[in-house]
N, C-alpha and C positions, 0 to 999 in steps of 0.2 A: 503493499500499499504506499509506504514512504517513497519507493523508487518511482511509482506511478505518478504520485503528486509532484515529485521533484521534476519529472519529465514534462509535466503540464507547465510548470512555472518556467522551466528552462526554455520552453517553446516560445515564450514571450519575447525572447531577444536572440536574434540570429547569431550563432557563434562565428560565422563568416564575415558579416557585414555590419553587425552591431545594430541593425534596424530592428524596430519593434512596432508591432501593431498596436501598442498602447500608446496614447497620446503623450507627448513630452511632459505635460503637467502632472501626469500619473506616474511617470518613471520613478520619482522619488519614493513614492508610496509603495510601488512594487519592490524597490530595492530595500526599503526599511522592513517590509513584511518579511522579505527573504531573510534578511540578516537576523530577524527575530526567530524565524524557523530554524536557522542554523544554530542559534544559541539554544533553543529549546531541544534540539535533537542532540546537542552536545551534552546536555544534562542526562539524557538517556544513556549516552555512551559512559558517562561518569558512573552511573548506577550499574551498568552491566559489566564494565571492564574487569572488575575484581573477580567475576565469575567465570571469565573465559581463559583458556590456557591452550598451550601447544599450537597447532595449526591455525586454529581459530583467532588466537591472539596475534600470530604473525600477520594474517590477513587484515585484521582490524588495525594493527599498527601501520601497515603500508597504506591503507585508506586514509587514515588520519594524517600521516606524514604528507601525502599528496594534498590533502585538503588545507592543511596549515601552510604549505608553500603557495597554494593559489590564493589563500586569504591574506597571506603576507604581501603578495603583489598587489592585491586590491587595496589594502590598507596603505601601502606605500604611495600608490597612485592617488588615493583620496587625501592623504597627508600633504603630497606635493602640490595638490590643487588649491591649497588654503591661500 
């Protein structure tokens, strides 16, 4: 369910062109709600992380590292836009 919802949200912005069917004045709202969703899902990971071991833990760590790298790039871009 989470992947399906994420796919629907990610469909709002083209990864190739950056174009979005959402009006410009609503893009900030979409970005804010998306960032809140990421924060909420991170709380789920905090709860589950202590219960995962072995192969599951390695896959989880890989996904989290990739996510942190991407979010670091977004944060740096936002901080540079000040």
